[in-house]
C-alpha positions as CSV (number, residue, x, y, z in Angstrom):
1,M,-27.2,38.6,-4.8
2,S,-30.9,38.2,-5.3
3,K,-33.6,39.0,-2.8
4,E,-34.4,35.2,-2.3
5,T,-30.7,34.5,-1.5
6,E,-30.5,37.5,0.9
7,D,-33.6,36.2,2.8
8,K,-32.1,32.8,3.3
9,V,-28.8,34.1,4.7
10,N,-29.0,34.4,8.5
11,K,-26.5,36.8,10.0
12,V,-25.0,35.4,13.2
13,W,-22.6,38.2,14.2
14,S,-21.2,41.5,13.1
15,L,-18.2,43.6,13.9
16,S,-18.1,47.4,13.8
17,I,-15.7,50.1,14.7
18,G,-16.4,53.6,16.0
19,T,-15.0,56.6,17.8
20,Y,-16.0,58.4,21.0
21,P,-14.8,61.5,22.7
22,G,-12.5,60.5,25.5
23,I,-9.9,58.1,26.8
24,L,-11.1,54.8,28.1
25,L,-9.7,51.3,28.3
26,G,-12.0,48.4,29.1
27,M,-14.9,46.2,28.0
28,R,-18.6,46.1,28.5
29,T,-21.4,43.8,27.5
30,Y,-24.9,45.0,26.6
31,Y,-27.7,42.3,26.8
32,E,-30.7,43.0,24.5
33,D,-33.7,40.9,23.3
34,Q,-32.4,40.3,19.8
35,Q,-28.6,40.4,20.4
36,T,-25.7,40.6,22.8
37,T,-23.1,43.3,22.2
38,H,-19.6,43.1,23.5
39,V,-17.8,46.5,23.2
40,F,-14.1,46.9,23.6
41,Y,-13.0,50.4,24.4
42,L,-9.5,51.7,23.5
43,P,-8.5,55.3,23.6
44,F,-10.8,57.2,21.1
45,I,-11.9,53.9,19.4
46,D,-14.5,51.3,20.2
47,L,-14.9,47.8,18.7
48,A,-18.3,46.3,18.9
49,L,-19.0,42.6,18.4
50,E,-22.8,42.0,18.0
51,V,-23.9,38.3,18.4
52,Y,-27.5,37.8,17.2
53,K,-29.8,35.3,19.0
């Protein structure tokens, strides 16, 4: 993809997966200026959905 095409594409959301040391089950939302992040915690794994404003 060329640079011009990349500049025109606006990212609306992203999904990422990560790990953390511990056992937790739940959900939390982080409100920031540029995005809102919803994190789902499962034992040893977290899924983060970032929604850009």
